N, C-alpha and C positions, 0 to 999 in steps of 0.2 A: 504494500500500500504506500501511497505517496506521503512523504513526511511533511508535516505542517511546519512552515518556517516559524522560527521563534525569535524574531528580531523586530525592532522598530528603528526607523531612520530619522536622524535629525539633520536638517540642512539650514544653511543661512548664517545669520548674525548671532552666533552662540560661541561660548568659550571652547567647547569641544563638539565639533560636528562628527557624524559617523553613525555606525550601527550600534544599537544597544540591545542587550538581551531582553526579550519580552517574557512576561509571566502573567498568568491569570490574575485579574484584579488590579493590574498596574494602571496608574493614572498619570496625567501630565506632570504633576508635582513630584512624582517619584523620579522622573528623569531630570528635573530641574530643582534641586534641593533649595537653592536660594537665588534671588535675582542677582546679587553681587557676584557670586561665584560661578553661576551657570550662564549668565548673559554678559553683554558688553554695554558700555555707556550709550552706544548708538543703536541698541536693539529697540524695536518697536514693542512696547508692552501691551498695546491695545488691540493689535490685529495680528493674529497668527492663523495658519491653516493646518488642519490635519487632512491629508489626502488618503482616502481609504479605498481598498479594493473590495468590490462586491463579489458575490459568488459567481456572477456572470463574467468576471474579470473586467468589468467596467470600473470607473472610479466615481466616488462621491466626495464632496468637499465639506468639511465641518469648520466653522469659524470659532476661534477661541481668543479670549482676552488673556494673554499669557501672564501678565503681571498679577491679575486677579486670581488666576488659577494657582500661582505659586504662593502668593501671600495669604490667600484664604482657601485652605485645603477643603473646606466644607462647601465652597462655592460650586455652582452649576458649571462654571468654566473649567473646573478640574475634572475633565471627562475621563471615562474609562477608555483605555487604549486596546486596540486589537492587533494581532500579529500582522506584520507588514505595513502598519500605519507609517506614514511619512509626515513629519512635523516640519513646517516651513516657518522660519523666523526671519522677519524682514528688518531692514534698516528703517529708522524713524526719519532719516534725512531725505529731503527732496534733492535730487541730483543737481538741478539748476541752482538752487540756493547754496548747496554744498560747494559748487564750483565758484560762485560769486563771493561767498564768505571767505574763501581761502585764496582768492586772486589767481585762479587758474586761467591761462590764456585761452582764447577762442578756439584755436586749433586743437589744443589739448582737451578742452571741454567736449569738442565734437567726438574725439576718440573715446573719452570716458562714457559719453552718451551711447555711442555705438556699441561699446562693450556691454552696456546695460541691456542691449537688445531692444526690440520694440514690438512686442506683441500688442502693446498699447496703440500703435499706429495701425498695423494690419497683422492679423494673426498669421496670414500666409507668409509674411517675411520673417517671422520668428525663427523658423527652422533654418532658413538660409543664413540668417545672422549667427545662429548658434554654430553653424559649420564654417563660418568665415575664418580664414587664416589671416592673422595680423602680420603685416610685413615687419621686417627688422627695424626699420626707421620708426614705424608707428609704435612698435613695442617699446622702443627706447623712449620715445616721447611720452608714452603712457607711464612708464616707470618714473620719469622725471616729474610728471604731474603729480603722481602719488607721493613722491618724496617731498614735493613742495607743499602739498596739502598737510602732510604729517608734520612738517617743520613749522607751519603756521597754525597748527592746532595742538591740542594736548593728546593727540593720538599717535600711535606707532604706525610705521609703514604697513605692518601686518593688519592693524585695525582698519586702516583706510582701505586696504584691498578687500577686507571683509564687507565694508560698507558698500563698495562698488559691486561686489558679487552677490549682494543680498537685497538689491532693489526689487520693487514689485515687478518691474518689467522682466528682470532676469529670472527670478524664481517662478513667476507665474507662466512664463512662455511655454514650458513643456506641459503644464497642467491644461492650459487653454488649447494647445494642439491636441492633447488626448481627448478632451471634451468634444472638440470638433470632430475627431475621428469616430467617436462612439455615438454621435448624433445621427438620427435616421428619421424616416417618416413617422415612426411611432415613438421616437425618443427625442424630445426637444433639445436644442442646443442650449445648455444651461450656463449662459454667460449674460452679462449685462454691461452696457457702457455707461460710465459715470463721467460727467463733465460739468464745467461751471466754476464757481469760486471755491475750489477745493485744492488741497495740496497735491494730491496724486490722481489727476484725471486719467481715465483709460478704461480698458476692458477687464472685468473681474468675473471669476466664477461665481455662480449663484450657489450659496451655501445652505446649510440647514437653518441658518438664521436669516431668512429672506425678508427682512424688514427694512424700511427706509433708514431707520436709525443705524442699523448695522452696516448698511452700504455706505453711509456717511462716515462711520468709523473706519471702514476699509479704505476710503479715499482721502481720509484726513480732513 
């Protein structure tokens, strides 16, 4: 008989990303004992996602307020985890503001934005961007931009790199592509576009918390 996987994955802006052993009864707070030790200063405490496989091998998306789940273990946010769950932890920084605040040049900012990918512009381009090979000159410019941001902030080069690799665009791209692939005549495309006076406009997966308030939290 096929062995059931016994792990959960953590991706994004966390102290230690990777696979963790899953056990029956495990909750979010079991993976993140404290905000200070488990997360970074730039981690978004209000919006995280749990991407879960269904028996049909589709995915469904659950929305979690990570800060509340960790600090209040009795909270509804501290949800039960299942084997193969993937927890996505985003950065709280808007990439545009991030670049402006730390005086990143226009050319460098373009590179950082490209690196963040853009499922938010068009889902079709997300896969191409994910497979894009960065030229040596561009890679060097990007490294210099990261070093400059680190120098002008209280973050290390490693922390800056984590911020850039845990934007909503970057982490949501594969989720949006997967939702697009599993959509059919009988299965609606479970995404929504949010725009206007918000911090993170773009395309988001519809989660278990499908209220206007929760969508506003998602988009900052």
